[in-house]
All heavy atoms as an XYZ file, in Angstrom:
879
protein
N     -19.131      7.974    -38.118
C     -20.458      7.367    -38.090
C     -21.011      7.589    -36.709
O     -20.343      7.379    -35.710
C     -20.354      5.871    -38.382
C     -21.664      5.145    -38.326
S     -21.502      3.329    -38.526
C     -20.737      3.219    -40.077
N     -22.296      8.014    -36.644
C     -22.972      8.180    -35.360
C     -24.274      7.403    -35.407
O     -25.143      7.700    -36.224
C     -23.223      9.667    -35.020
C     -23.938      9.760    -33.668
C     -21.929     10.479    -34.995
N     -24.385      6.383    -34.573
C     -25.598      5.603    -34.438
C     -26.510      6.288    -33.417
O     -26.017      6.776    -32.381
C     -25.297      4.185    -34.019
C     -24.527      3.442    -35.084
O     -24.824      3.501    -36.250
N     -23.489      2.735    -34.648
N     -27.780      6.290    -33.670
C     -28.747      6.818    -32.714
C     -29.371      5.665    -32.000
O     -30.140      4.879    -32.536
C     -29.813      7.689    -33.386
C     -30.798      8.223    -32.342
C     -29.150      8.856    -34.103
N     -29.015      5.506    -30.723
C     -29.478      4.423    -29.864
C     -30.478      4.973    -28.885
O     -31.295      5.787    -29.232
C     -28.271      3.774    -29.201
O     -28.659      2.674    -28.389
N     -30.396      4.545    -27.635
C     -31.310      5.017    -26.581
C     -30.758      4.619    -25.229
O     -29.997      3.673    -25.116
C     -32.667      4.284    -26.755
O     -33.502      4.533    -25.642
N     -31.166      5.366    -24.208
C     -30.819      4.993    -22.851
C     -31.314      3.585    -22.545
O     -30.737      2.879    -21.728
C     -31.363      6.033    -21.839
C     -30.800      5.754    -20.460
C     -32.863      6.059    -21.852
C     -31.170      6.763    -19.428
N     -32.365      3.141    -23.244
C     -32.896      1.787    -23.040
C     -31.860      0.731    -23.324
O     -31.863     -0.354    -22.736
C     -34.120      1.577    -23.904
N     -30.906      1.033    -24.226
C     -29.835      0.083    -24.535
C     -28.804     -0.023    -23.446
O     -27.982     -0.937    -23.431
N     -28.827      0.895    -22.501
C     -27.887      0.864    -21.354
C     -28.538      0.388    -20.067
O     -27.902     -0.276    -19.277
C     -27.337      2.298    -21.133
C     -26.463      2.815    -22.202
C     -25.154      2.068    -22.253
C     -23.998      3.031    -22.277
N     -22.738      2.346    -22.192
N     -29.830      0.714    -19.866
C     -30.471      0.367    -18.595
C     -31.618     -0.627    -18.718
O     -32.221     -0.998    -17.714
C     -30.926      1.640    -17.839
C     -32.052      2.351    -18.557
O     -32.669      1.852    -19.477
N     -32.292      3.585    -18.160
N     -31.922     -1.037    -19.917
C     -32.998     -2.042    -20.089
C     -34.406     -1.526    -19.910
O     -35.370     -2.296    -19.933
N     -34.540     -0.197    -19.715
C     -35.862      0.357    -19.552
C     -36.316      0.950    -20.890
O     -35.538      1.701    -21.526
C     -35.853      1.494    -18.502
C     -35.592      1.016    -17.120
S     -35.339      2.417    -15.953
C     -36.774      3.412    -16.249
N     -37.481      0.632    -21.342
C     -37.959      1.129    -22.590
C     -39.353      0.711    -22.842
O     -40.016      0.156    -21.982
N     -39.820      0.963    -24.041
C     -41.206      0.640    -24.397
C     -41.419     -0.855    -24.481
O     -42.542     -1.308    -24.323
C     -41.585      1.324    -25.703
O     -40.698      0.927    -26.727
N     -40.357     -1.626    -24.670
C     -40.507     -3.092    -24.722
C     -39.154     -3.713    -24.533
O     -38.102     -3.082    -24.699
C     -41.122     -3.532    -26.075
O     -40.175     -3.353    -27.120
N     -39.178     -5.009    -24.215
C     -37.921     -5.781    -24.063
C     -37.187     -5.804    -25.431
O     -35.940     -5.636    -25.475
C     -38.216     -7.180    -23.550
C     -38.737     -7.093    -22.115
C     -36.977     -8.072    -23.626
C     -39.278     -8.420    -21.578
N     -37.932     -6.003    -26.499
C     -37.296     -6.041    -27.808
C     -36.619     -4.717    -28.161
O     -35.494     -4.733    -28.726
C     -38.333     -6.430    -28.867
N     -37.247     -3.628    -27.812
C     -36.660     -2.310    -28.076
C     -35.331     -2.158    -27.315
O     -34.310     -1.767    -27.891
C     -37.628     -1.190    -27.702
C     -37.090      0.190    -27.912
C     -37.100      0.764    -29.162
C     -36.575      0.946    -26.849
C     -36.585      2.042    -29.357
C     -36.056      2.213    -27.045
C     -36.051      2.746    -28.296
O     -35.551      4.002    -28.533
N     -35.373     -2.458    -26.025
C     -34.158     -2.307    -25.201
C     -33.052     -3.232    -25.701
O     -31.887     -2.836    -25.789
C     -34.472     -2.603    -23.726
N     -33.424     -4.459    -26.061
C     -32.430     -5.402    -26.568
C     -31.829     -4.955    -27.872
O     -30.594     -5.070    -28.091
C     -33.055     -6.792    -26.708
N     -32.643     -4.387    -28.766
C     -32.108     -3.944    -30.042
C     -31.172     -2.762    -29.892
O     -30.163     -2.621    -30.576
C     -33.251     -3.600    -31.009
O     -33.939     -2.438    -30.601
N     -31.485     -1.877    -28.927
C     -30.618     -0.750    -28.689
C     -29.318     -1.198    -28.000
O     -28.233     -0.649    -28.268
C     -31.318      0.318    -27.838
C     -32.513      0.950    -28.594
C     -32.123      1.540    -29.926
C     -33.290      2.229    -30.596
N     -32.917      2.851    -31.868
N     -29.392     -2.192    -27.122
C     -28.177     -2.755    -26.542
C     -27.280     -3.376    -27.618
O     -26.072     -3.231    -27.594
N     -27.914     -4.047    -28.560
C     -27.136     -4.639    -29.683
C     -26.499     -3.536    -30.512
O     -25.345     -3.685    -30.961
C     -28.061     -5.501    -30.529
N     -27.187     -2.448    -30.732
C     -26.643     -1.331    -31.503
C     -25.429     -0.751    -30.765
O     -24.444     -0.413    -31.402
C     -27.717     -0.274    -31.724
C     -27.267      0.947    -32.529
C     -26.783      0.592    -33.913
C     -28.445      1.936    -32.607
N     -25.484     -0.642    -29.442
C     -24.369     -0.126    -28.686
C     -23.132     -1.058    -28.867
O     -21.996     -0.589    -29.010
C     -24.726      0.036    -27.214
C     -25.767      1.103    -27.003
O     -26.022      1.917    -27.899
N     -26.399      1.098    -25.858
N     -23.363     -2.380    -28.797
C     -22.285     -3.323    -28.947
C     -21.744     -3.278    -30.398
O     -20.507     -3.327    -30.603
C     -22.772     -4.757    -28.634
O     -23.223     -4.770    -27.278
C     -21.662     -5.770    -28.815
N     -22.615     -3.159    -31.390
C     -22.166     -3.044    -32.756
C     -21.351     -1.780    -32.961
O     -20.368     -1.772    -33.720
C     -23.398     -3.017    -33.720
C     -22.994     -3.030    -35.170
S     -24.412     -3.052    -36.316
C     -24.861     -1.329    -36.220
N     -21.709     -0.697    -32.273
C     -20.925      0.534    -32.335
C     -19.485      0.301    -31.905
O     -18.563      0.706    -32.630
C     -21.586      1.612    -31.460
O     -22.874      1.901    -31.986
C     -20.747      2.872    -31.390
N     -19.295     -0.407    -30.828
C     -17.941     -0.714    -30.394
C     -17.207     -1.618    -31.367
O     -16.028     -1.422    -31.680
C     -17.950     -1.349    -28.998
C     -18.390     -0.384    -27.888
S     -18.258     -1.071    -26.238
C     -19.570     -2.288    -26.253
N     -17.877     -2.630    -31.856
C     -17.260     -3.556    -32.787
C     -16.828     -2.856    -34.076
O     -15.728     -3.069    -34.589
C     -18.229     -4.704    -33.151
O     -18.526     -5.445    -31.997
N     -17.730     -2.005    -34.630
C     -17.367     -1.242    -35.835
C     -16.227     -0.292    -35.592
O     -15.386     -0.109    -36.472
C     -18.601     -0.518    -36.340
C     -19.696     -1.346    -37.041
C     -20.904     -0.514    -37.305
C     -19.160     -1.981    -38.310
N     -16.198      0.316    -34.416
C     -15.105      1.248    -34.117
C     -13.749      0.516    -34.154
O     -12.740      1.058    -34.646
C     -15.329      1.903    -32.761
N     -13.737     -0.711    -33.611
C     -12.490     -1.484    -33.643
C     -12.072     -1.828    -35.074
O     -10.895     -1.773    -35.421
C     -12.664     -2.794    -32.867
C     -12.693     -2.618    -31.375
C     -12.739     -3.988    -30.668
N     -12.925     -3.780    -29.259
C     -14.098     -3.882    -28.635
N     -15.181     -4.251    -29.302
N     -14.207     -3.683    -27.327
N     -13.016     -2.199    -35.895
C     -12.706     -2.673    -37.270
C     -12.440     -1.500    -38.216
O     -11.572     -1.617    -39.075
C     -13.896     -3.524    -37.797
C     -13.725     -3.839    -39.250
C     -14.043     -4.771    -36.967
N     -13.124     -0.397    -38.091
C     -13.039      0.673    -39.067
C     -11.975      1.740    -38.749
O     -11.628      2.544    -39.582
C     -14.399      1.349    -39.235
C     -15.506      0.423    -39.782
C     -16.821      1.194    -39.826
C     -15.131     -0.119    -41.132
N     -11.511      1.756    -37.473
C     -10.493      2.742    -37.112
C      -9.170      2.392    -37.714
O      -8.925      1.244    -38.049
N      -8.294      3.333    -37.938
C      -8.409      4.691    -37.581
C      -9.093      5.614    -38.641
O      -9.325      6.783    -38.385
C      -6.965      5.140    -37.412
C      -6.204      4.316    -38.390
C      -6.942      2.995    -38.420
N      -9.439      5.024    -39.798
C      -9.980      5.843    -40.850
C     -11.382      6.391    -40.525
O     -11.724      7.514    -40.874
C     -10.085      5.063    -42.170
C      -8.733      4.692    -42.772
C      -8.129      3.445    -42.174
O      -8.865      2.711    -41.436
O      -6.944      3.218    -42.408
N     -12.202      5.576    -39.857
C     -13.568      5.947    -39.543
C     -13.812      5.827    -38.055
O     -13.493      4.791    -37.445
C     -14.581      5.061    -40.297
C     -14.370      5.218    -41.837
C     -15.995      5.418    -39.923
C     -15.181      4.254    -42.662
N     -14.321      6.883    -37.446
C     -14.711      6.853    -36.057
C     -16.181      6.460    -35.984
O     -16.992      6.888    -36.805
C     -14.548      8.191    -35.364
C     -13.066      8.620    -35.300
C     -12.881     10.003    -34.671
N     -13.568     11.047    -35.428
C     -14.647     11.719    -35.017
N     -15.148     11.512    -33.824
N     -15.183     12.661    -35.777
N     -16.532      5.599    -34.998
C     -17.931      5.174    -34.839
C     -18.338      5.375    -33.385
O     -17.684      4.846    -32.464
C     -18.098      3.643    -35.204
C     -19.563      3.243    -35.158
C     -17.491      3.381    -36.577
N     -19.439      6.084    -33.184
C     -19.951      6.370    -31.871
C     -21.477      6.261    -31.901
O     -22.071      6.158    -32.965
C     -19.564      7.766    -31.405
C     -18.066      7.883    -31.172
O     -17.526      7.324    -30.260
N     -17.396      8.645    -32.052
N     -22.073      6.270    -30.726
C     -23.545      6.240    -30.626
C     -23.979      7.297    -29.629
O     -23.270      7.587    -28.674
C     -24.053      4.865    -30.209
N     -25.166      7.832    -29.856
C     -25.807      8.698    -28.887
C     -26.971      7.919    -28.288
O     -27.640      7.194    -28.987
C     -26.245     10.044    -29.472
C     -25.058     10.884    -29.892
C     -27.205      9.884    -30.593
N     -27.169      8.124    -26.964
C     -28.240      7.407    -26.262
C     -29.160      8.410    -25.582
O     -28.982      8.764    -24.419
C     -27.645      6.473    -25.235
S     -26.621      5.179    -25.923
N     -30.131      8.943    -26.322
C     -31.053      9.893    -25.723
C     -31.948      9.203    -24.650
O     -32.257      8.007    -24.782
C     -31.906     10.385    -26.879
C     -31.169     10.007    -28.106
C     -30.401      8.789    -27.729
N     -32.291      9.977    -23.657
C     -33.357      9.572    -22.720
C     -34.680     10.141    -23.264
O     -34.961     10.045    -24.452
N     -35.431     10.711    -22.369
C     -36.709     11.292    -22.806
C     -36.441     12.532    -23.660
O     -35.711     13.450    -23.242
C     -37.530     11.691    -21.587
C     -38.911     12.218    -21.930
S     -39.825     12.514    -20.402
C     -41.405     12.887    -21.093
N     -36.991     12.548    -24.873
C     -36.891     13.693    -25.760
C     -38.292     14.206    -26.076
O     -39.161     13.457    -26.524
C     -36.166     13.303    -27.074
C     -36.087     14.495    -28.038
C     -34.757     12.782    -26.784
N     -38.496     15.456    -25.760
C     -39.836     16.097    -25.885
C     -40.162     16.288    -27.393
O     -39.631     17.197    -28.022
C     -39.846     17.406    -25.158
C     -41.249     18.047    -25.122
O     -42.212     17.378    -25.516
O     -41.364     19.184    -24.668
N     -40.966     15.402    -27.905
C     -41.358     15.458    -29.318
C     -42.888     15.303    -29.418
O     -43.556     14.809    -28.473
C     -40.722     14.329    -30.126
O     -41.165     13.079    -29.616
C     -39.198     14.391    -30.093
N     -43.402     15.692    -30.548
C     -44.842     15.511    -30.818
C     -45.210     14.026    -30.747
O     -46.261     13.667    -30.194
C     -45.175     16.101    -32.192
C     -46.606     15.948    -32.574
C     -46.864     16.521    -33.958
C     -48.313     16.284    -34.386
N     -48.566     16.744    -35.737
N     -44.350     13.196    -31.298
C     -44.620     11.739    -31.303
C     -44.749     11.203    -29.887
O     -45.650     10.441    -29.584
C     -43.464     11.026    -32.031
C     -43.622      9.540    -32.085
C     -44.344      8.814    -33.008
C     -43.047      8.584    -31.186
N     -44.218      7.480    -32.714
C     -43.470      7.311    -31.614
C     -42.251      8.686    -30.040
C     -43.103      6.134    -30.961
C     -41.869      7.557    -29.400
C     -42.305      6.278    -29.835
N     -43.853     11.657    -28.984
C     -43.903     11.185    -27.553
C     -45.172     11.722    -26.902
O     -45.837     10.991    -26.175
C     -42.634     11.616    -26.831
C     -42.395     10.937    -25.488
C     -42.114      9.449    -25.697
C     -41.217     11.594    -24.819
N     -45.462     12.990    -27.070
C     -46.648     13.593    -26.473
C     -47.906     12.856    -26.909
O     -48.759     12.547    -26.097
C     -46.751     15.082    -26.830
C     -45.729     15.949    -26.103
C     -45.813     17.392    -26.588
N     -44.873     18.200    -25.891
C     -45.117     18.848    -24.767
N     -46.303     18.745    -24.186
N     -44.183     19.559    -24.197
N     -48.009     12.594    -28.195
C     -49.190     11.917    -28.710
C     -49.260     10.455    -28.240
O     -50.288      9.916    -27.936
C     -49.273     12.006    -30.212
C     -49.594     13.400    -30.716
C     -49.591     13.529    -32.238
O     -49.254     12.547    -32.938
O     -49.867     14.644    -32.713
N     -48.097      9.822    -28.189
C     -48.026      8.439    -27.788
C     -48.437      8.212    -26.325
O     -49.137      7.234    -26.033
N     -48.056      9.114    -25.457
C     -48.430      9.005    -24.045
C     -49.785      9.654    -23.753
O     -50.371      9.360    -22.714
C     -47.347      9.605    -23.145
C     -46.166      8.726    -23.006
C     -44.903      9.187    -23.295
C     -46.267      7.386    -22.574
C     -43.769      8.369    -23.190
C     -45.159      6.589    -22.458
C     -43.926      7.083    -22.732
O     -42.840      6.259    -22.641
N     -50.250     10.488    -24.636
C     -51.536     11.133    -24.425
C     -51.648     11.862    -23.102
O     -50.798     12.634    -22.719
N     -52.709     11.535    -22.386
C     -52.985     12.242    -21.116
C     -51.959     11.894    -20.030
O     -51.856     12.605    -19.041
C     -54.392     11.886    -20.608
O     -54.499     10.494    -20.376
N     -51.181     10.846    -20.213
C     -50.145     10.478    -19.215
C     -48.873     11.261    -19.344
O     -48.007     11.256    -18.493
C     -49.809      8.971    -19.320
C     -50.972      8.075    -19.031
C     -50.582      6.604    -19.120
N     -50.041      6.299    -20.419
C     -49.075      5.403    -20.649
N     -48.559      4.713    -19.672
N     -48.620      5.170    -21.875
N     -48.758     11.998    -20.486
C     -47.472     12.662    -20.773
C     -47.081     13.669    -19.683
O     -45.922     13.675    -19.225
C     -47.503     13.370    -22.121
C     -46.172     14.065    -22.415
C     -45.119     13.336    -22.912
C     -45.996     15.409    -22.171
C     -43.896     13.930    -23.166
C     -44.767     16.019    -22.394
C     -43.712     15.293    -22.907
O     -42.534     15.874    -23.134
N     -48.001     14.470    -19.219
C     -47.658     15.496    -18.220
C     -47.111     14.876    -16.933
O     -46.116     15.375    -16.362
C     -48.873     16.360    -17.916
N     -47.693     13.793    -16.495
C     -47.220     13.115    -15.273
C     -45.833     12.525    -15.472
O     -44.960     12.596    -14.627
C     -48.208     12.059    -14.828
N     -45.609     11.905    -16.647
C     -44.331     11.293    -16.936
C     -43.260     12.365    -17.048
O     -42.150     12.232    -16.490
C     -44.433     10.454    -18.262
C     -45.275      9.225    -18.008
C     -43.062     10.099    -18.773
C     -45.694      8.484    -19.245
N     -43.572     13.465    -17.712
C     -42.596     14.572    -17.851
C     -42.257     15.153    -16.476
O     -41.109     15.421    -16.159
C     -43.119     15.656    -18.764
C     -42.090     16.767    -18.937
C     -42.647     17.940    -19.697
O     -43.865     18.162    -19.756
O     -41.841     18.687    -20.256
N     -43.250     15.331    -15.636
C     -43.028     15.883    -14.265
C     -42.094     14.961    -13.468
O     -41.180     15.438    -12.793
C     -44.344     16.090    -13.574
N     -42.320     13.668    -13.534
C     -41.464     12.711    -12.832
C     -40.052     12.784    -13.376
O     -39.084     12.687    -12.619
C     -42.058     11.309    -12.920
C     -41.318     10.280    -12.073
C     -42.192      9.070    -11.887
N     -41.450      7.979    -11.260
C     -41.323      7.847     -9.962
N     -41.925      8.693     -9.142
N     -40.638      6.846     -9.446
N     -39.905     12.885    -14.655
C     -38.581     12.994    -15.302
C     -37.867     14.265    -14.804
O     -36.689     14.220    -14.471
C     -38.718     13.003    -16.797
C     -37.432     12.738    -17.539
C     -37.050     11.443    -17.875
C     -36.594     13.783    -17.894
C     -35.886     11.221    -18.543
C     -35.410     13.545    -18.584
C     -35.055     12.250    -18.922
O     -33.881     12.026    -19.588
N     -38.587     15.353    -14.783
C     -37.998     16.628    -14.316
C     -37.530     16.517    -12.871
O     -36.461     17.037    -12.526
C     -39.006     17.757    -14.462
C     -39.227     18.192    -15.895
C     -40.236     19.362    -15.979
N     -40.465     19.802    -17.328
C     -39.669     20.624    -18.013
N     -38.579     21.102    -17.411
N     -39.942     20.960    -19.241
N     -38.282     15.843    -12.044
C     -37.920     15.694    -10.629
C     -36.793     14.717    -10.409
O     -36.032     14.840     -9.453
C     -39.135     15.243     -9.834
C     -40.216     16.262     -9.760
C     -41.504     15.701     -9.160
O     -41.635     14.512     -8.925
N     -42.493     16.557     -8.949
N     -36.658     13.753    -11.318
C     -35.691     12.668    -11.086
C     -34.397     12.793    -11.827
O     -33.608     11.841    -11.827
N     -34.140     13.907    -12.487
C     -32.887     14.075    -13.204
C     -32.190     15.338    -12.728
O     -32.814     16.336    -12.442
C     -33.099     14.175    -14.723
O     -33.938     15.291    -14.999
C     -33.739     12.908    -15.247
N     -30.846     15.319    -12.641
C     -30.107     16.475    -12.174
C     -30.345     17.735    -13.002
O     -30.338     18.842    -12.465
C     -28.650     16.049    -12.240
C     -28.692     14.566    -12.111
C     -29.971     14.140    -12.793
N     -30.523     17.571    -14.312
C     -30.727     18.767    -15.144
C     -32.162     19.192    -15.210
O     -32.492     20.265    -15.746
C     -30.159     18.525    -16.567
C     -28.656     18.306    -16.606
C     -28.171     18.211    -18.042
C     -27.909     19.416    -15.853
N     -33.076     18.381    -14.689
C     -34.460     18.787    -14.524
C     -35.290     19.049    -15.704
O     -36.281     19.805    -15.627
N     -34.971     18.402    -16.853
C     -35.813     18.583    -18.010
C     -35.536     17.474    -19.022
O     -34.435     16.926    -19.053
C     -35.562     19.948    -18.690
C     -34.205     20.060    -19.381
C     -34.086     21.361    -20.127
N     -32.803     21.509    -20.791
C     -32.484     21.032    -21.982
N     -33.367     20.338    -22.687
N     -31.301     21.241    -22.507
N     -36.542     17.175    -19.838
C     -36.269     16.221    -20.912
C     -35.469     16.929    -21.999
O     -35.379     18.146    -22.017
C     -37.685     15.850    -21.446
C     -38.557     16.972    -21.011
C     -37.944     17.584    -19.771
N     -34.897     16.146    -22.875
C     -34.129     16.698    -23.983
C     -35.042     17.230    -25.095
O     -36.248     17.012    -25.051
N     -34.428     17.861    -26.046
C     -35.126     18.323    -27.258
C     -34.403     17.667    -28.415
O     -33.243     17.260    -28.314
C     -35.046     19.838    -27.413
O     -33.676     20.227    -27.595
C     -35.623     20.548    -26.169
N     -35.043     17.623    -29.573
C     -34.356     17.116    -30.773
C     -33.072     17.931    -31.053
O     -32.069     17.379    -31.466
C     -35.398     17.317    -31.892
C     -36.696     17.204    -31.182
C     -36.478     17.889    -29.845
N     -33.094     19.228    -30.747
C     -31.929     20.076    -30.937
C     -30.761     19.683    -30.046
O     -29.599     19.739    -30.419
C     -32.292     21.538    -30.751
C     -33.229     22.086    -31.811
C     -34.743     21.744    -31.565
O     -35.064     21.227    -30.519
O     -35.506     21.967    -32.514
N     -31.091     19.241    -28.781
C     -30.039     18.778    -27.884
C     -29.338     17.556    -28.474
O     -28.101     17.443    -28.413
C     -30.650     18.352    -26.524
C     -31.169     19.532    -25.714
O     -30.578     20.626    -25.768
O     -32.129     19.312    -24.975
N     -30.125     16.628    -29.007
C     -29.560     15.395    -29.558
C     -28.737     15.743    -30.802
O     -27.618     15.266    -30.972
C     -30.648     14.386    -29.876
C     -30.090     13.135    -30.552
C     -31.424     14.010    -28.616
N     -29.272     16.614    -31.670
C     -28.596     16.986    -32.886
C     -27.260     17.659    -32.570
O     -26.239     17.412    -33.268
C     -29.449     17.907    -33.727
N     -27.206     18.486    -31.541
C     -25.947     19.202    -31.190
C     -24.861     18.227    -30.814
O     -23.699     18.404    -31.172
C     -26.234     20.163    -30.044
N     -25.235     17.177    -30.092
C     -24.223     16.173    -29.702
C     -23.758     15.400    -30.908
O     -22.555     15.107    -31.092
C     -24.769     15.202    -28.617
C     -23.753     14.104    -28.300
C     -25.071     16.010    -27.357
N     -24.662     15.053    -31.822
C     -24.298     14.330    -33.052
C     -23.341     15.198    -33.846
O     -22.251     14.713    -34.335
C     -25.549     13.952    -33.844
C     -26.328     12.899    -33.115
C     -25.144     13.510    -35.268
C     -27.693     12.593    -33.703
N     -23.641     16.476    -34.035
C     -22.728     17.380    -34.817
C     -21.374     17.448    -34.127
O     -20.323     17.408    -34.789
C     -23.378     18.771    -35.002
C     -22.388     19.767    -35.557
C     -24.618     18.640    -35.892
N     -21.378     17.594    -32.809
C     -20.105     17.633    -32.064
C     -19.258     16.392    -32.279
O     -18.066     16.465    -32.523
C     -20.355     17.891    -30.578
C     -19.121     17.779    -29.743
C     -18.126     18.666    -29.677
C     -18.754     16.678    -28.915
N     -17.129     18.194    -28.811
C     -17.523     16.972    -28.329
C     -19.375     15.458    -28.549
C     -16.862     16.121    -27.464
C     -18.714     14.591    -27.699
C     -17.464     14.948    -27.144
N     -19.925     15.216    -32.243
C     -19.178     13.959    -32.459
C     -18.589     13.915    -33.870
O     -17.468     13.424    -34.088
C     -20.061     12.764    -32.258
C     -20.325     12.362    -30.792
C     -21.456     11.333    -30.711
C     -19.074     11.830    -30.161
N     -19.298     14.455    -34.839
C     -18.819     14.425    -36.231
C     -17.724     15.483    -36.458
O     -16.704     15.180    -37.051
C     -19.988     14.688    -37.210
C     -20.945     13.507    -37.171
C     -19.460     14.910    -38.638
C     -22.286     13.748    -37.852
N     -17.928     16.677    -35.943
C     -17.028     17.785    -36.275
C     -15.942     18.059    -35.284
O     -14.897     18.636    -35.645
C     -17.851     19.066    -36.433
C     -18.772     19.050    -37.629
C     -19.530     20.342    -37.782
O     -19.554     21.184    -36.859
O     -20.138     20.544    -38.857
N     -16.117     17.662    -34.004
C     -15.134     18.133    -33.019
C     -14.562     17.093    -32.082
O     -13.666     17.431    -31.314
N     -14.985     15.899    -32.139
C     -14.540     14.880    -31.181
C     -13.612     13.908    -31.868
O     -13.829     12.712    -31.945
C     -15.739     14.158    -30.609
N     -12.488     14.397    -32.369
C     -11.585     13.634    -33.210
C     -10.920     12.456    -32.523
O     -10.426     11.573    -33.191
C     -10.511     14.538    -33.779
C     -11.066     15.543    -34.788
O     -12.192     15.335    -35.271
O     -10.369     16.534    -35.074
N     -10.906     12.422    -31.204
C     -10.242     11.330    -30.523
C     -11.236     10.401    -29.795
O     -10.875      9.588    -28.963
C      -9.220     11.867    -29.483
C      -8.144     10.899    -28.995
C      -7.345     10.320    -30.177
C      -7.226     11.566    -28.007
N     -12.506     10.519    -30.159
C     -13.543      9.672    -29.546
C     -14.044      8.683    -30.559
O     -14.488      9.054    -31.640
C     -14.680     10.527    -28.988
C     -14.204     11.471    -27.902
C     -15.827      9.608    -28.453
C     -15.231     12.421    -27.386
N     -13.982      7.396    -30.209
C     -14.567      6.339    -31.047
C     -14.947      5.205    -30.139
O     -14.367      4.970    -29.080
C     -13.597      5.883    -32.171
O     -14.325      5.114    -33.097
C     -12.412      5.076    -31.621
N     -15.989      4.461    -30.543
C     -16.466      3.312    -29.796
C     -17.187      3.674    -28.528
O     -17.388      2.842    -27.678
N     -17.668      4.879    -28.458
C     -18.313      5.356    -27.207
C     -19.814      5.511    -27.412
O     -20.331      5.661    -28.518
C     -17.717      6.692    -26.775
C     -17.810      6.920    -25.310
O     -18.511      6.148    -24.607
O     -17.202      7.905    -24.828
N     -20.551      5.473    -26.319
C     -21.958      5.771    -26.291
C     -22.158      6.966    -25.390
O     -21.777      6.920    -24.189
C     -22.793      4.581    -25.768
O     -22.264      4.129    -24.535
C     -22.759      3.419    -26.763
N     -22.704      7.993    -25.925
C     -22.857      9.260    -25.193
C     -24.307      9.363    -24.695
O     -25.263      9.333    -25.480
C     -22.545     10.475    -26.086
C     -21.174     10.336    -26.753
C     -22.676     11.757    -25.284
C     -20.005     10.342    -25.836
N     -24.482      9.451    -23.391
C     -25.808      9.547    -22.778
C     -26.304     10.991    -22.907
O     -25.575     11.935    -22.560
C     -25.767      9.149    -21.338
C     -25.112      7.821    -21.068
S     -26.012      6.485    -21.866
C     -27.063      6.054    -20.530
N     -27.514     11.171    -23.423
C     -28.152     12.475    -23.531
C     -29.467     12.372    -22.807
O     -30.533     12.268    -23.389
C     -28.348     12.862    -25.012
C     -27.078     12.711    -25.838
C     -28.853     14.325    -25.090
C     -27.299     12.874    -27.307
N     -29.397     12.379    -21.452
C     -30.606     12.048    -20.674
C     -30.776     12.932    -19.443
O     -31.532     12.576    -18.552
C     -30.553     10.586    -20.281
C     -29.444     10.266    -19.321
O     -28.548     11.110    -19.087
O     -29.409      9.144    -18.769
N     -30.062     14.038    -19.378
C     -30.200     14.919    -18.223
C     -29.703     14.306    -16.933
O     -29.970     14.823    -15.854
N     -28.962     13.174    -17.015
C     -28.454     12.541    -15.838
C     -29.266     11.374    -15.326
O     -28.950     10.781    -14.286
N     -30.332     11.019    -16.030
C     -31.206      9.902    -15.577
C     -30.442      8.616    -15.431
O     -30.718      7.800    -14.516
C     -32.339      9.689    -16.582
C     -33.362      8.668    -16.112
S     -34.686      8.497    -17.279
C     -34.598      6.758    -17.588
N     -29.403      8.375    -16.224
C     -28.652      7.126    -16.150
C     -27.928      6.915    -14.813
O     -27.487      5.828    -14.503
C     -27.635      7.041    -17.298
C     -26.548      8.039    -17.178
N     -26.665      9.336    -17.645
C     -25.307      7.944    -16.677
C     -25.527      9.977    -17.410
N     -24.683      9.160    -16.839
N     -27.848      7.981    -14.019
C     -27.188      7.844    -12.719
C     -28.079      7.184    -11.682
O     -27.689      7.013    -10.537
C     -26.714      9.233    -12.235
C     -25.605      9.791    -13.096
S     -24.877     11.287    -12.480
C     -26.211     12.443    -12.569
N     -29.268      6.817    -12.089
C     -30.109      6.025    -11.211
C     -30.882      6.798    -10.178
O     -31.193      6.305     -9.121
N     -31.258      8.038    -10.496
C     -32.088      8.809     -9.608
C     -33.515      8.243     -9.711
O     -33.710      7.051     -9.832
C     -31.986     10.283     -9.948
C     -30.605     10.856     -9.774
C     -30.570     12.284    -10.242
C     -30.095     10.747     -8.340
N     -34.506      9.049     -9.750
C     -35.877      8.558     -9.799
C     -36.283      8.311    -11.211
O     -36.558      9.274    -11.957
C     -36.858      9.604     -9.154
C     -36.413      9.935     -7.738
C     -38.280      9.078     -9.174
C     -37.080     11.140     -7.116
N     -36.265      7.051    -11.668
C     -36.657      6.817    -13.073
C     -38.143      7.004    -13.271
O     -38.935      6.709    -12.408
C     -36.249      5.339    -13.300
C     -36.224      4.728    -11.933
C     -35.919      5.825    -10.966
N     -38.476      7.578    -14.425
C     -39.926      7.739    -14.678
C     -40.608      6.392    -14.892
O     -40.028      5.490    -15.466
C     -39.947      8.560    -15.965
C     -38.631      8.314    -16.596
C     -37.653      8.029    -15.511
N     -41.793      6.261    -14.376
C     -42.566      5.049    -14.614
C     -43.272      5.216    -15.940
O     -44.113      6.080    -16.098
C     -43.585      4.818    -13.476
C     -42.920      4.505    -12.166
C     -43.956      4.215    -11.119
C     -43.258      3.900     -9.815
N     -44.187      3.610     -8.755
N     -42.899      4.405    -16.889
C     -43.438      4.532    -18.226
C     -44.483      3.501    -18.430
O     -45.027      2.774    -18.548
C     -42.348      4.422    -19.274
C     -41.211      5.415    -19.086
C     -40.142      5.215    -20.125
C     -41.728      6.835    -19.202
């Protein structure tokens, strides 16, 4: 099982307090389910940071370019993720990570290390 969470569940930054809290709860539920369902079922979560999507571009409108530029400058990998980046990690967790359970995998270009967070 792979839950799709968010970096907001780890650092409390997100579109709202409720969003960050719900993602934090999902991360905790991931660990609890991993304890209960193992060894038959592995349970992990992915925590994307900024993912370049049409929904995000339209949601931020004219502010998107500035937010993306700040993200690029403030992360070691220098770019937001793509839906394909997130999907690749999910597939890897399902098909190739046989000894990983109860974990949350950050997919954020290194933003979680506390460099320059984008002002959202």
